[in-house]
All heavy atoms as TSV, in Angstrom:
chain	resi	resn	atom	element	x	y	z
A	1	MET	N	N	46.954	21.072	191.982
A	1	MET	CA	C	48.315	21.132	191.482
A	1	MET	C	C	48.868	19.724	191.273
A	1	MET	O	O	49.748	19.534	190.456
A	1	MET	CB	C	49.186	21.924	192.451
A	1	MET	CG	C	50.566	22.175	191.918
A	1	MET	SD	S	51.532	23.350	192.848
A	1	MET	CE	C	51.804	22.496	194.359
A	2	GLU	N	N	48.346	18.759	191.992
A	2	GLU	CA	C	48.834	17.394	191.836
A	2	GLU	C	C	48.503	16.834	190.463
A	2	GLU	O	O	49.168	15.920	189.977
A	2	GLU	CB	C	48.241	16.473	192.912
A	2	GLU	CG	C	48.751	16.773	194.308
A	2	GLU	CD	C	47.877	17.797	195.007
A	2	GLU	OE1	O	46.719	17.988	194.588
A	2	GLU	OE2	O	48.368	18.421	195.953
A	3	ASP	N	N	47.448	17.348	189.833
A	3	ASP	CA	C	47.064	16.847	188.519
A	3	ASP	C	C	47.995	17.352	187.421
A	3	ASP	O	O	48.219	16.654	186.436
A	3	ASP	CB	C	45.629	17.269	188.197
A	3	ASP	CG	C	44.630	16.643	189.156
A	3	ASP	OD1	O	44.958	15.602	189.754
A	3	ASP	OD2	O	43.542	17.212	189.312
A	4	TRP	N	N	48.510	18.565	187.558
A	4	TRP	CA	C	49.323	19.145	186.514
A	4	TRP	C	C	50.794	18.748	186.614
A	4	TRP	O	O	51.447	18.533	185.603
A	4	TRP	CB	C	49.232	20.650	186.546
A	4	TRP	CG	C	47.895	21.186	186.170
A	4	TRP	CD1	C	46.829	20.473	185.708
A	4	TRP	CD2	C	47.473	22.523	186.241
A	4	TRP	NE1	N	45.780	21.294	185.484
A	4	TRP	CE2	C	46.131	22.565	185.807
A	4	TRP	CE3	C	48.079	23.695	186.630
A	4	TRP	CZ2	C	45.416	23.743	185.740
A	4	TRP	CZ3	C	47.358	24.851	186.567
A	4	TRP	CH2	C	46.038	24.885	186.121
A	5	PHE	N	N	51.324	18.670	187.828
A	5	PHE	CA	C	52.742	18.392	188.022
A	5	PHE	C	C	52.898	17.171	188.925
A	5	PHE	O	O	52.518	17.211	190.095
A	5	PHE	CB	C	53.439	19.587	188.681
A	5	PHE	CG	C	53.327	20.856	187.894
A	5	PHE	CD1	C	52.443	21.851	188.270
A	5	PHE	CD2	C	54.105	21.056	186.772
A	5	PHE	CE1	C	52.328	23.016	187.552
A	5	PHE	CE2	C	54.001	22.225	186.040
A	5	PHE	CZ	C	53.110	23.204	186.426
A	6	PRO	N	N	53.463	16.074	188.406
A	6	PRO	CA	C	53.637	14.900	189.262
A	6	PRO	C	C	54.672	15.113	190.374
A	6	PRO	O	O	54.599	14.466	191.409
A	6	PRO	CB	C	54.084	13.805	188.305
A	6	PRO	CG	C	54.360	14.441	187.011
A	6	PRO	CD	C	53.830	15.827	187.041
A	7	HIS	N	N	55.624	16.020	190.169
A	7	HIS	CA	C	56.655	16.305	191.171
A	7	HIS	C	C	56.657	17.797	191.460
A	7	HIS	O	O	56.442	18.623	190.575
A	7	HIS	CB	C	58.033	15.878	190.686
A	7	HIS	CG	C	58.106	14.426	190.336
A	7	HIS	ND1	N	58.091	13.429	191.277
A	7	HIS	CD2	C	58.174	13.804	189.140
A	7	HIS	CE1	C	58.152	12.256	190.682
A	7	HIS	NE2	N	58.192	12.455	189.376
A	8	ILE	N	N	56.944	18.157	192.708
A	8	ILE	CA	C	56.920	19.571	193.100
A	8	ILE	C	C	58.046	20.355	192.433
A	8	ILE	O	O	57.912	21.549	192.171
A	8	ILE	CB	C	56.948	19.716	194.646
A	8	ILE	CG1	C	56.625	21.144	195.076
A	8	ILE	CG2	C	58.288	19.296	195.207
A	8	ILE	CD1	C	55.204	21.529	194.838
A	9	TRP	N	N	59.155	19.688	192.095
A	9	TRP	CA	C	60.251	20.412	191.452
A	9	TRP	C	C	59.844	20.877	190.054
A	9	TRP	O	O	60.347	21.893	189.572
A	9	TRP	CB	C	61.532	19.579	191.403
A	9	TRP	CG	C	61.494	18.392	190.509
A	9	TRP	CD1	C	61.193	17.123	190.852
A	9	TRP	CD2	C	61.784	18.371	189.103
A	9	TRP	NE1	N	61.263	16.306	189.772
A	9	TRP	CE2	C	61.626	17.036	188.677
A	9	TRP	CE3	C	62.170	19.325	188.177
A	9	TRP	CZ2	C	61.823	16.645	187.354
A	9	TRP	CZ3	C	62.369	18.938	186.858
A	9	TRP	CH2	C	62.203	17.616	186.459
A	10	GLN	N	N	58.911	20.182	189.411
A	10	GLN	CA	C	58.441	20.614	188.097
A	10	GLN	C	C	57.630	21.906	188.217
A	10	GLN	O	O	57.722	22.787	187.357
A	10	GLN	CB	C	57.613	19.521	187.441
A	10	GLN	CG	C	58.434	18.309	187.071
A	10	GLN	CD	C	57.579	17.168	186.581
A	10	GLN	OE1	O	56.370	17.130	186.819
A	10	GLN	NE2	N	58.203	16.229	185.891
A	11	PHE	N	N	56.851	22.015	189.284
A	11	PHE	CA	C	56.117	23.255	189.530
A	11	PHE	C	C	57.082	24.400	189.796
A	11	PHE	O	O	56.926	25.500	189.249
A	11	PHE	CB	C	55.160	23.085	190.711
A	11	PHE	CG	C	54.537	24.373	191.153
A	11	PHE	CD1	C	53.566	24.979	190.384
A	11	PHE	CD2	C	54.939	24.981	192.333
A	11	PHE	CE1	C	52.995	26.179	190.783
A	11	PHE	CE2	C	54.378	26.167	192.731
A	11	PHE	CZ	C	53.406	26.778	191.956
A	12	HIS	N	N	58.082	24.165	190.632
A	12	HIS	CA	C	59.048	25.221	190.940
A	12	HIS	C	C	59.846	25.618	189.703
A	12	HIS	O	O	60.149	26.799	189.501
A	12	HIS	CB	C	59.982	24.778	192.059
A	12	HIS	CG	C	59.325	24.777	193.397
A	12	HIS	ND1	N	59.692	23.913	194.401
A	12	HIS	CD2	C	58.315	25.509	193.915
A	12	HIS	CE1	C	58.948	24.126	195.460
A	12	HIS	NE2	N	58.097	25.100	195.175
A	13	PHE	N	N	60.186	24.651	188.867
A	13	PHE	CA	C	60.921	24.961	187.646
A	13	PHE	C	C	60.065	25.793	186.695
A	13	PHE	O	O	60.550	26.757	186.087
A	13	PHE	CB	C	61.377	23.674	186.950
A	13	PHE	CG	C	62.140	23.936	185.681
A	13	PHE	CD1	C	63.452	24.349	185.735
A	13	PHE	CD2	C	61.535	23.793	184.445
A	13	PHE	CE1	C	64.162	24.613	184.578
A	13	PHE	CE2	C	62.227	24.049	183.287
A	13	PHE	CZ	C	63.543	24.457	183.345
A	14	THR	N	N	58.791	25.448	186.555
A	14	THR	CA	C	57.898	26.200	185.681
A	14	THR	C	C	57.699	27.631	186.186
A	14	THR	O	O	57.745	28.587	185.405
A	14	THR	CB	C	56.534	25.488	185.580
A	14	THR	OG1	O	56.749	24.149	185.133
A	14	THR	CG2	C	55.606	26.201	184.632
A	15	ALA	N	N	57.506	27.780	187.489
A	15	ALA	CA	C	57.344	29.117	188.061
A	15	ALA	C	C	58.632	29.933	187.905
A	15	ALA	O	O	58.588	31.129	187.607
A	15	ALA	CB	C	56.953	29.013	189.527
A	16	GLY	N	N	59.785	29.300	188.089
A	16	GLY	CA	C	61.056	30.000	187.923
A	16	GLY	C	C	61.309	30.397	186.484
A	16	GLY	O	O	61.806	31.495	186.216
A	17	ALA	N	N	60.965	29.527	185.548
A	17	ALA	CA	C	61.143	29.862	184.136
A	17	ALA	C	C	60.220	31.001	183.727
A	17	ALA	O	O	60.621	31.896	182.964
A	17	ALA	CB	C	60.887	28.631	183.279
A	18	LEU	N	N	59.003	31.004	184.238
A	18	LEU	CA	C	58.068	32.094	183.941
A	18	LEU	C	C	58.569	33.410	184.542
A	18	LEU	O	O	58.527	34.454	183.875
A	18	LEU	CB	C	56.682	31.764	184.482
A	18	LEU	CG	C	55.601	32.791	184.227
A	18	LEU	CD1	C	55.336	32.922	182.733
A	18	LEU	CD2	C	54.338	32.402	184.953
A	19	ALA	N	N	59.065	33.372	185.766
A	19	ALA	CA	C	59.597	34.583	186.396
A	19	ALA	C	C	60.830	35.090	185.650
A	19	ALA	O	O	61.006	36.300	185.477
A	19	ALA	CB	C	59.936	34.313	187.856
A	20	LEU	N	N	61.657	34.174	185.176
A	20	LEU	CA	C	62.835	34.583	184.408
A	20	LEU	C	C	62.436	35.202	183.079
A	20	LEU	O	O	63.057	36.177	182.625
A	20	LEU	CB	C	63.755	33.381	184.192
A	20	LEU	CG	C	65.137	33.672	183.624
A	20	LEU	CD1	C	65.905	34.576	184.578
A	20	LEU	CD2	C	65.879	32.391	183.387
A	21	ALA	N	N	61.410	34.676	182.449
A	21	ALA	CA	C	60.925	35.261	181.192
A	21	ALA	C	C	60.386	36.676	181.421
A	21	ALA	O	O	60.638	37.584	180.613
A	21	ALA	CB	C	59.847	34.373	180.590
A	22	ILE	N	N	59.671	36.887	182.520
A	22	ILE	CA	C	59.169	38.223	182.834
A	22	ILE	C	C	60.323	39.166	183.139
A	22	ILE	O	O	60.317	40.335	182.731
A	22	ILE	CB	C	58.161	38.165	183.995
A	22	ILE	CG1	C	56.912	37.412	183.558
A	22	ILE	CG2	C	57.799	39.564	184.487
A	22	ILE	CD1	C	55.958	37.112	184.685
A	23	ALA	N	N	61.353	38.662	183.825
A	23	ALA	CA	C	62.519	39.497	184.137
A	23	ALA	C	C	63.247	39.914	182.856
A	23	ALA	O	O	63.636	41.082	182.708
A	23	ALA	CB	C	63.469	38.746	185.064
A	24	MET	N	N	63.406	38.999	181.932
A	24	MET	CA	C	64.081	39.339	180.682
A	24	MET	C	C	63.243	40.307	179.840
A	24	MET	O	O	63.787	41.197	179.179
A	24	MET	CB	C	64.393	38.081	179.877
A	24	MET	CG	C	65.455	37.204	180.512
A	24	MET	SD	S	67.030	38.052	180.707
A	24	MET	CE	C	67.092	38.312	182.457
A	25	THR	N	N	61.936	40.163	179.893
A	25	THR	CA	C	61.058	41.099	179.195
A	25	THR	C	C	61.157	42.487	179.800
A	25	THR	O	O	61.167	43.492	179.074
A	25	THR	CB	C	59.601	40.603	179.246
A	25	THR	OG1	O	59.539	39.295	178.671
A	25	THR	CG2	C	58.666	41.527	178.497
A	26	SER	N	N	61.262	42.574	181.111
A	26	SER	CA	C	61.376	43.884	181.741
A	26	SER	C	C	62.734	44.526	181.458
A	26	SER	O	O	62.825	45.756	181.356
A	26	SER	CB	C	61.131	43.790	183.241
A	26	SER	OG	O	62.150	43.056	183.864
A	27	VAL	N	N	63.783	43.733	181.304
A	27	VAL	CA	C	65.087	44.286	180.909
A	27	VAL	C	C	64.986	44.884	179.516
A	27	VAL	O	O	65.487	45.993	179.253
A	27	VAL	CB	C	66.189	43.207	180.972
A	27	VAL	CG1	C	67.434	43.659	180.262
A	27	VAL	CG2	C	66.494	42.858	182.403
A	28	TRP	N	N	64.334	44.163	178.620
A	28	TRP	CA	C	64.151	44.659	177.257
A	28	TRP	C	C	63.330	45.947	177.247
A	28	TRP	O	O	63.672	46.899	176.549
A	28	TRP	CB	C	63.472	43.577	176.406
A	28	TRP	CG	C	63.059	44.071	175.061
A	28	TRP	CD1	C	63.856	44.286	173.979
A	28	TRP	CD2	C	61.732	44.450	174.671
A	28	TRP	NE1	N	63.111	44.764	172.940
A	28	TRP	CE2	C	61.810	44.864	173.339
A	28	TRP	CE3	C	60.516	44.454	175.320
A	28	TRP	CZ2	C	60.692	45.299	172.640
A	28	TRP	CZ3	C	59.396	44.884	174.629
A	28	TRP	CH2	C	59.492	45.300	173.306
A	29	ALA	N	N	62.255	45.985	178.042
A	29	ALA	CA	C	61.403	47.171	178.086
A	29	ALA	C	C	62.133	48.360	178.704
A	29	ALA	O	O	61.961	49.502	178.249
A	29	ALA	CB	C	60.131	46.865	178.867
A	30	ASP	N	N	62.954	48.126	179.714
A	30	ASP	CA	C	63.709	49.222	180.324
A	30	ASP	C	C	64.750	49.766	179.354
A	30	ASP	O	O	64.946	50.979	179.255
A	30	ASP	CB	C	64.369	48.747	181.608
A	30	ASP	CG	C	64.935	49.892	182.426
A	30	ASP	OD1	O	64.330	50.982	182.393
A	30	ASP	OD2	O	65.959	49.693	183.102
A	31	ARG	N	N	65.394	48.889	178.632
A	31	ARG	CA	C	66.367	49.328	177.623
A	31	ARG	C	C	65.677	50.138	176.528
A	31	ARG	O	O	66.186	51.159	176.069
A	31	ARG	CB	C	67.089	48.134	177.033
A	31	ARG	CG	C	68.091	48.494	175.974
A	31	ARG	CD	C	68.880	47.275	175.553
A	31	ARG	NE	N	69.633	47.511	174.355
A	31	ARG	CZ	C	70.822	48.078	174.318
A	31	ARG	NH1	N	71.380	48.473	175.448
A	31	ARG	NH2	N	71.462	48.255	173.180
A	32	ARG	N	N	64.490	49.694	176.142
A	32	ARG	CA	C	63.720	50.403	175.130
A	32	ARG	C	C	63.297	51.782	175.639
A	32	ARG	O	O	63.298	52.760	174.893
A	32	ARG	CB	C	62.494	49.569	174.775
A	32	ARG	CG	C	61.718	50.078	173.623
A	32	ARG	CD	C	60.679	49.049	173.204
A	32	ARG	NE	N	59.761	49.664	172.298
A	32	ARG	CZ	C	58.482	49.839	172.531
A	32	ARG	NH1	N	57.951	49.401	173.644
A	32	ARG	NH2	N	57.720	50.424	171.650
A	33	ARG	N	N	62.938	51.852	176.931
A	33	ARG	CA	C	62.553	53.131	177.518
A	33	ARG	C	C	63.739	54.089	177.588
A	33	ARG	O	O	63.607	55.288	177.340
A	33	ARG	CB	C	61.987	52.930	178.925
A	33	ARG	CG	C	61.518	54.222	179.580
A	33	ARG	CD	C	61.040	53.993	180.991
A	33	ARG	NE	N	62.086	53.490	181.859
A	33	ARG	CZ	C	62.949	54.269	182.525
A	33	ARG	NH1	N	62.890	55.566	182.411
A	33	ARG	NH2	N	63.865	53.735	183.305
A	34	LEU	N	N	64.908	53.574	177.914
A	34	LEU	CA	C	66.088	54.435	178.029
A	34	LEU	C	C	66.560	54.961	176.679
A	34	LEU	O	O	67.192	56.010	176.606
A	34	LEU	CB	C	67.222	53.681	178.719
A	34	LEU	CG	C	67.025	53.418	180.206
A	34	LEU	CD1	C	68.143	52.537	180.734
A	34	LEU	CD2	C	66.941	54.708	180.980
A	35	ARG	N	N	66.271	54.228	175.602
A	35	ARG	CA	C	66.729	54.632	174.276
A	35	ARG	C	C	65.617	55.275	173.444
A	35	ARG	O	O	65.692	55.271	172.219
A	35	ARG	CB	C	67.288	53.419	173.548
A	35	ARG	CG	C	68.492	52.811	174.263
A	35	ARG	CD	C	68.906	51.534	173.617
A	35	ARG	NE	N	69.172	51.723	172.211
A	35	ARG	CZ	C	70.381	51.757	171.662
A	35	ARG	NH1	N	71.416	51.577	172.418
A	35	ARG	NH2	N	70.533	51.933	170.380
A	36	ARG	N	N	64.610	55.830	174.093
A	36	ARG	CA	C	63.474	56.408	173.385
A	36	ARG	C	C	63.882	57.672	172.636
A	36	ARG	O	O	64.811	58.377	173.029
A	36	ARG	CB	C	62.339	56.681	174.350
A	36	ARG	CG	C	62.638	57.762	175.351
A	36	ARG	CD	C	61.568	57.862	176.418
A	36	ARG	NE	N	61.872	58.897	177.370
A	36	ARG	CZ	C	62.627	58.743	178.444
A	36	ARG	NH1	N	63.157	57.573	178.700
A	36	ARG	NH2	N	62.862	59.745	179.259
A	37	VAL	N	N	63.150	57.959	171.579
A	37	VAL	CA	C	63.425	59.143	170.771
A	37	VAL	C	C	62.764	60.368	171.388
A	37	VAL	O	O	63.388	61.421	171.524
A	37	VAL	CB	C	62.919	58.913	169.326
A	37	VAL	CG1	C	63.088	60.168	168.501
A	37	VAL	CG2	C	63.659	57.746	168.703
A	38	ASN	N	N	61.507	60.230	171.791
A	38	ASN	CA	C	60.776	61.337	172.406
A	38	ASN	C	C	61.060	61.340	173.906
A	38	ASN	O	O	60.552	60.502	174.640
A	38	ASN	CB	C	59.275	61.180	172.136
A	38	ASN	CG	C	58.482	62.364	172.630
A	38	ASN	OD1	O	59.037	63.337	173.125
A	38	ASN	ND2	N	57.172	62.266	172.497
A	39	LEU	N	N	61.863	62.273	174.359
A	39	LEU	CA	C	62.284	62.299	175.756
A	39	LEU	C	C	61.157	62.643	176.715
A	39	LEU	O	O	61.274	62.397	177.920
A	39	LEU	CB	C	63.443	63.278	175.940
A	39	LEU	CG	C	64.732	62.901	175.215
A	39	LEU	CD1	C	65.785	63.973	175.439
A	39	LEU	CD2	C	65.228	61.564	175.670
A	40	ASP	N	N	60.060	63.192	176.216
A	40	ASP	CA	C	58.930	63.513	177.072
A	40	ASP	C	C	58.025	62.314	177.326
A	40	ASP	O	O	57.223	62.330	178.253
A	40	ASP	CB	C	58.100	64.639	176.467
A	40	ASP	CG	C	58.860	65.960	176.475
A	40	ASP	OD1	O	59.723	66.116	177.361
A	40	ASP	OD2	O	58.587	66.806	175.606
A	41	ALA	N	N	58.132	61.274	176.535
A	41	ALA	CA	C	57.295	60.077	176.684
A	41	ALA	C	C	57.993	59.095	177.623
A	41	ALA	O	O	58.573	58.099	177.207
A	41	ALA	CB	C	57.037	59.447	175.327
A	42	VAL	N	N	57.914	59.371	178.900
A	42	VAL	CA	C	58.658	58.591	179.883
A	42	VAL	C	C	58.004	57.250	180.155
A	42	VAL	O	O	58.660	56.221	180.224
A	42	VAL	CB	C	58.798	59.389	181.209
A	42	VAL	CG1	C	59.504	58.553	182.248
A	42	VAL	CG2	C	59.533	60.674	180.953
A	43	GLY	N	N	56.703	57.207	180.315
A	43	GLY	CA	C	56.015	55.979	180.673
A	43	GLY	C	C	55.801	55.910	182.174
A	43	GLY	O	O	56.260	56.759	182.934
A	44	PHE	N	N	55.102	54.865	182.613
A	44	PHE	CA	C	54.766	54.793	184.034
A	44	PHE	C	C	55.152	53.473	184.682
A	44	PHE	O	O	54.942	53.296	185.876
A	44	PHE	CB	C	53.258	55.036	184.229
A	44	PHE	CG	C	52.399	53.982	183.592
A	44	PHE	CD1	C	51.982	52.893	184.326
A	44	PHE	CD2	C	52.029	54.076	182.275
A	44	PHE	CE1	C	51.199	51.912	183.747
A	44	PHE	CE2	C	51.240	53.111	181.691
A	44	PHE	CZ	C	50.825	52.027	182.425
A	45	MET	N	N	55.694	52.527	183.937
A	45	MET	CA	C	56.029	51.227	184.512
A	45	MET	C	C	57.406	51.277	185.183
A	45	MET	O	O	58.377	51.729	184.563
A	45	MET	CB	C	56.042	50.148	183.434
A	45	MET	CG	C	54.677	49.871	182.854
A	45	MET	SD	S	53.503	49.309	184.063
A	45	MET	CE	C	54.144	47.723	184.463
A	46	PRO	N	N	57.522	50.795	186.424
A	46	PRO	CA	C	58.834	50.749	187.091
A	46	PRO	C	C	59.594	49.485	186.678
A	46	PRO	O	O	59.649	48.491	187.402
A	46	PRO	CB	C	58.450	50.723	188.574
A	46	PRO	CG	C	57.125	50.034	188.594
A	46	PRO	CD	C	56.431	50.432	187.317
A	47	TRP	N	N	60.185	49.498	185.494
A	47	TRP	CA	C	60.784	48.284	184.932
A	47	TRP	C	C	61.937	47.759	185.773
A	47	TRP	O	O	62.141	46.543	185.859
A	47	TRP	CB	C	61.244	48.537	183.502
A	47	TRP	CG	C	60.109	48.759	182.570
A	47	TRP	CD1	C	59.837	49.897	181.872
A	47	TRP	CD2	C	59.071	47.826	182.232
A	47	TRP	NE1	N	58.702	49.723	181.134
A	47	TRP	CE2	C	58.214	48.462	181.329
A	47	TRP	CE3	C	58.794	46.522	182.610
A	47	TRP	CZ2	C	57.098	47.836	180.796
A	47	TRP	CZ3	C	57.677	45.898	182.074
A	47	TRP	CH2	C	56.846	46.554	181.178
A	48	THR	N	N	62.697	48.612	186.408
A	48	THR	CA	C	63.818	48.158	187.231
A	48	THR	C	C	63.315	47.384	188.447
A	48	THR	O	O	63.871	46.336	188.801
A	48	THR	CB	C	64.668	49.351	187.669
A	48	THR	OG1	O	65.026	50.106	186.503
A	48	THR	CG2	C	65.918	48.892	188.378
A	49	VAL	N	N	62.262	47.860	189.072
A	49	VAL	CA	C	61.686	47.168	190.234
A	49	VAL	C	C	61.086	45.835	189.803
A	49	VAL	O	O	61.263	44.811	190.485
A	49	VAL	CB	C	60.630	48.063	190.917
A	49	VAL	CG1	C	59.937	47.319	192.035
A	49	VAL	CG2	C	61.275	49.336	191.424
A	50	ILE	N	N	60.397	45.828	188.683
A	50	ILE	CA	C	59.817	44.582	188.175
A	50	ILE	C	C	60.924	43.575	187.892
A	50	ILE	O	O	60.798	42.386	188.209
A	50	ILE	CB	C	58.962	44.854	186.928
A	50	ILE	CG1	C	57.741	45.678	187.305
A	50	ILE	CG2	C	58.546	43.555	186.242
A	50	ILE	CD1	C	56.948	46.189	186.126
A	51	TYR	N	N	62.027	44.032	187.307
A	51	TYR	CA	C	63.146	43.144	187.033
A	51	TYR	C	C	63.719	42.557	188.323
A	51	TYR	O	O	63.947	41.352	188.418
A	51	TYR	CB	C	64.234	43.883	186.262
A	51	TYR	CG	C	65.548	43.143	186.270
A	51	TYR	CD1	C	65.704	41.978	185.530
A	51	TYR	CD2	C	66.618	43.574	187.042
A	51	TYR	CE1	C	66.891	41.286	185.540
A	51	TYR	CE2	C	67.803	42.883	187.065
A	51	TYR	CZ	C	67.933	41.739	186.313
A	51	TYR	OH	O	69.107	41.033	186.350
A	52	MET	N	N	63.944	43.407	189.313
A	52	MET	CA	C	64.560	42.931	190.552
A	52	MET	C	C	63.678	41.910	191.271
A	52	MET	O	O	64.170	40.881	191.740
A	52	MET	CB	C	64.861	44.109	191.489
A	52	MET	CG	C	65.940	45.034	190.970
A	52	MET	SD	S	67.512	44.212	190.729
A	52	MET	CE	C	67.957	43.845	192.389
A	53	VAL	N	N	62.390	42.164	191.342
A	53	VAL	CA	C	61.475	41.261	192.042
A	53	VAL	C	C	61.354	39.933	191.301
A	53	VAL	O	O	61.433	38.857	191.912
A	53	VAL	CB	C	60.100	41.935	192.230
A	53	VAL	CG1	C	59.060	40.949	192.705
A	53	VAL	CG2	C	60.215	43.096	193.191
A	54	THR	N	N	61.182	39.993	189.984
A	54	THR	CA	C	61.010	38.740	189.240
A	54	THR	C	C	62.314	37.959	189.131
A	54	THR	O	O	62.292	36.725	189.121
A	54	THR	CB	C	60.433	39.003	187.839
A	54	THR	OG1	O	61.272	39.934	187.150
A	54	THR	CG2	C	59.019	39.521	187.926
A	55	PHE	N	N	63.452	38.639	189.073
A	55	PHE	CA	C	64.720	37.910	189.033
A	55	PHE	C	C	64.995	37.224	190.369
A	55	PHE	O	O	65.479	36.092	190.402
A	55	PHE	CB	C	65.870	38.852	188.668
A	55	PHE	CG	C	67.161	38.128	188.432
A	55	PHE	CD1	C	67.335	37.355	187.301
A	55	PHE	CD2	C	68.193	38.216	189.338
A	55	PHE	CE1	C	68.515	36.677	187.070
A	55	PHE	CE2	C	69.382	37.548	189.125
A	55	PHE	CZ	C	69.543	36.770	187.986
A	56	LEU	N	N	64.646	37.883	191.463
A	56	LEU	CA	C	64.787	37.259	192.780
A	56	LEU	C	C	63.865	36.041	192.899
A	56	LEU	O	O	64.277	34.986	193.386
A	56	LEU	CB	C	64.479	38.271	193.883
A	56	LEU	CG	C	64.548	37.739	195.306
A	56	LEU	CD1	C	65.965	37.328	195.651
A	56	LEU	CD2	C	64.033	38.775	196.278
A	57	ALA	N	N	62.630	36.177	192.434
A	57	ALA	CA	C	61.696	35.051	192.458
A	57	ALA	C	C	62.201	33.903	191.577
A	57	ALA	O	O	62.085	32.729	191.950
A	57	ALA	CB	C	60.316	35.500	191.999
A	58	ALA	N	N	62.780	34.227	190.427
A	58	ALA	CA	C	63.318	33.194	189.541
A	58	ALA	C	C	64.473	32.460	190.212
A	58	ALA	O	O	64.569	31.229	190.124
A	58	ALA	CB	C	63.771	33.807	188.219
A	59	CYS	N	N	65.341	33.190	190.879
A	59	CYS	CA	C	66.460	32.552	191.577
A	59	CYS	C	C	65.969	31.622	192.679
A	59	CYS	O	O	66.474	30.501	192.833
A	59	CYS	CB	C	67.396	33.601	192.158
A	59	CYS	SG	S	68.353	34.482	190.930
A	60	VAL	N	N	64.983	32.062	193.426
A	60	VAL	CA	C	64.446	31.236	194.513
A	60	VAL	C	C	63.780	29.986	193.955
A	60	VAL	O	O	64.043	28.866	194.402
A	60	VAL	CB	C	63.473	32.056	195.395
A	60	VAL	CG1	C	62.703	31.153	196.329
A	60	VAL	CG2	C	64.235	33.109	196.163
A	61	PHE	N	N	62.888	30.157	192.992
A	61	PHE	CA	C	62.167	29.014	192.433
A	61	PHE	C	C	63.098	28.028	191.728
A	61	PHE	O	O	62.968	26.818	191.884
A	61	PHE	CB	C	61.075	29.468	191.463
A	61	PHE	CG	C	59.809	29.883	192.140
A	61	PHE	CD1	C	59.258	31.128	191.895
A	61	PHE	CD2	C	59.152	29.043	193.017
A	61	PHE	CE1	C	58.088	31.524	192.501
A	61	PHE	CE2	C	57.979	29.418	193.640
A	61	PHE	CZ	C	57.447	30.670	193.375
A	62	LEU	N	N	64.047	28.536	190.949
A	62	LEU	CA	C	64.964	27.630	190.257
A	62	LEU	C	C	65.918	26.960	191.240
A	62	LEU	O	O	66.307	25.803	191.045
A	62	LEU	CB	C	65.726	28.384	189.167
A	62	LEU	CG	C	64.857	28.833	187.986
A	62	LEU	CD1	C	65.672	29.688	187.028
A	62	LEU	CD2	C	64.250	27.648	187.273
A	63	GLY	N	N	66.284	27.649	192.309
A	63	GLY	CA	C	67.099	27.022	193.350
A	63	GLY	C	C	66.354	25.912	194.069
A	63	GLY	O	O	66.905	24.857	194.349
A	64	LEU	N	N	65.082	26.157	194.374
A	64	LEU	CA	C	64.265	25.114	194.985
A	64	LEU	C	C	64.095	23.922	194.046
A	64	LEU	O	O	64.160	22.767	194.473
A	64	LEU	CB	C	62.890	25.674	195.358
A	64	LEU	CG	C	62.804	26.536	196.597
A	64	LEU	CD1	C	61.420	27.162	196.703
A	64	LEU	CD2	C	63.125	25.722	197.827
A	65	ALA	N	N	63.887	24.198	192.776
A	65	ALA	CA	C	63.722	23.101	191.819
A	65	ALA	C	C	64.988	22.278	191.702
A	65	ALA	O	O	64.924	21.040	191.656
A	65	ALA	CB	C	63.331	23.681	190.438
A	66	ALA	N	N	66.141	22.926	191.669
A	66	ALA	CA	C	67.401	22.203	191.579
A	66	ALA	C	C	67.644	21.369	192.835
A	66	ALA	O	O	68.061	20.212	192.748
A	66	ALA	CB	C	68.552	23.175	191.361
A	67	ARG	N	N	67.362	21.941	193.999
A	67	ARG	CA	C	67.551	21.210	195.255
A	67	ARG	C	C	66.655	19.983	195.326
A	67	ARG	O	O	67.099	18.898	195.702
A	67	ARG	CB	C	67.284	22.128	196.432
A	67	ARG	CG	C	67.625	21.483	197.774
A	67	ARG	CD	C	67.305	22.401	198.893
A	67	ARG	NE	N	65.868	22.421	199.057
A	67	ARG	CZ	C	65.257	22.961	200.089
A	67	ARG	NH1	N	65.945	23.572	201.012
A	67	ARG	NH2	N	63.960	22.929	200.195
A	68	GLU	N	N	65.388	20.142	194.928
A	68	GLU	CA	C	64.464	19.007	194.983
A	68	GLU	C	C	64.760	17.978	193.899
A	68	GLU	O	O	64.555	16.795	194.103
A	68	GLU	CB	C	63.033	19.534	194.840
A	68	GLU	CG	C	62.602	20.343	196.057
A	68	GLU	CD	C	61.426	21.253	195.783
A	68	GLU	OE1	O	60.978	21.316	194.611
A	68	GLU	OE2	O	60.971	21.906	196.722
A	69	TRP	N	N	65.250	18.439	192.744
A	69	TRP	CA	C	65.584	17.500	191.678
A	69	TRP	C	C	66.812	16.657	192.049
A	69	TRP	O	O	66.840	15.455	191.819
A	69	TRP	CB	C	65.838	18.263	190.381
A	69	TRP	CG	C	66.086	17.391	189.209
A	69	TRP	CD1	C	65.227	16.492	188.663
A	69	TRP	CD2	C	67.277	17.334	188.422
A	69	TRP	NE1	N	65.816	15.882	187.586
A	69	TRP	CE2	C	67.070	16.371	187.417
A	69	TRP	CE3	C	68.497	17.997	188.490
A	69	TRP	CZ2	C	68.037	16.069	186.471
A	69	TRP	CZ3	C	69.447	17.703	187.537
A	69	TRP	CH2	C	69.221	16.737	186.562
A	70	PHE	N	N	67.821	17.296	192.638
A	70	PHE	CA	C	69.007	16.543	193.044
A	70	PHE	C	C	68.724	15.625	194.235
A	70	PHE	O	O	69.368	14.594	194.380
A	70	PHE	CB	C	70.164	17.492	193.399
A	70	PHE	CG	C	70.810	18.099	192.188
A	70	PHE	CD1	C	70.940	19.478	192.072
A	70	PHE	CD2	C	71.298	17.308	191.159
A	70	PHE	CE1	C	71.545	20.044	190.976
A	70	PHE	CE2	C	71.900	17.864	190.042
A	70	PHE	CZ	C	72.018	19.240	189.953
A	71	ALA	N	N	67.773	15.982	195.090
A	71	ALA	CA	C	67.452	15.165	196.244
A	71	ALA	C	C	66.606	13.942	195.877
A	71	ALA	O	O	66.570	12.968	196.618
A	71	ALA	CB	C	66.713	15.998	197.289
A	72	ALA	N	N	65.929	14.020	194.735
A	72	ALA	CA	C	65.031	12.920	194.340
A	72	ALA	C	C	65.759	11.744	193.749
A	72	ALA	O	O	66.861	11.547	193.615
A	72	ALA	CB	C	64.027	13.418	193.316
């Protein structure tokens, strides 16, 4: 990891941005599932749970990145 990111806050920022992107994708997918035309085609992905977990991870990682960036 030392080769890719010279500072640990860059790693935390990248992980937080990736988690936020996954959270926004799951919001889009859940909205798409709720507005489906065929009511019998429910699907099997728990988009709400995926959103909650990835949004929490994004908050933690971005908070760590901000704390380490301001401390540096």
